[in-house]
N, C-alpha and C positions, 0 to 999 in steps of 0.2 A: 683584165690585164693584170699581171703581177709585176710589180716594180720592187726589186730587192735592194734598192739603194739604202733604204732606212725603214725601220718598223713604223715610223710615223707616216709613211706614204701609202703602204699597202693596207687595204681595208681587211678587217678580220673576217674569218668565215663565221657561219652561224654557230650559236651555242650548242645546237643539236649535234653538230659534227663532233664537238669536243665530248659531249655526253655519250656519244656512241663509240668513241675511240676505245680500242683495246688497251688496257693498262696493266695487265697481269704480266709481270716480269719485264723483259726488255721491250722497247717500243718496236713493233714489227715494221713500221714505216722506216725507222732508222736502220734496222737490220737490212731491209731491202735496198735502201740507199747505199749502205756499205757494200753489199754484194754487187750492186751495179757499178759502183766506183772501182772495186777490185777488178771486175770484168773489163771495164773500159781501159784501165791502166795496166792490164795484164799482170796483176799482182795477186798473191795468195789471199791477202786481206787488206782492208783499209779501216781507219778509225775516223768516224765523223766527230768533229768538235764544233760547238756552236759559235765560236768566234775566232777571229784571227789572233787575238791575244792568247787564247787558250792554245791554239796551234803553235804559236811561237814559244810558249812555255814548254810544251811537249818536246819541241825540237831542242831547246836548251837542256832540258832534263835528260834527253837522250845522249847528247854529245858531251855534256859537262858534269863533273861531279859537284855535289853541293859545296859551296864555298870557293869554287875555283875562280881565281881572279881573271881579269881581262887577258886574253891571249894564252890562257893556261888550260883550255879544254883539251880533251883527248890525251892527257898526260897520264 
């Protein structure tokens, strides 16, 4: 069973799985996850980010210029 509430709950996979992972260039597993997400959401592409904080930062950087104060995005 996989429990994604916290990394302290899920047991890690074997070290052999990490040793056999393809590491040349982009991670093919992440690429496949992004293709699946784009397909499920009927979008051209999606970007996987490893945390909600990272996703929130991307959203702010997309909508606001650097240094924009509260309520001053999209100006």
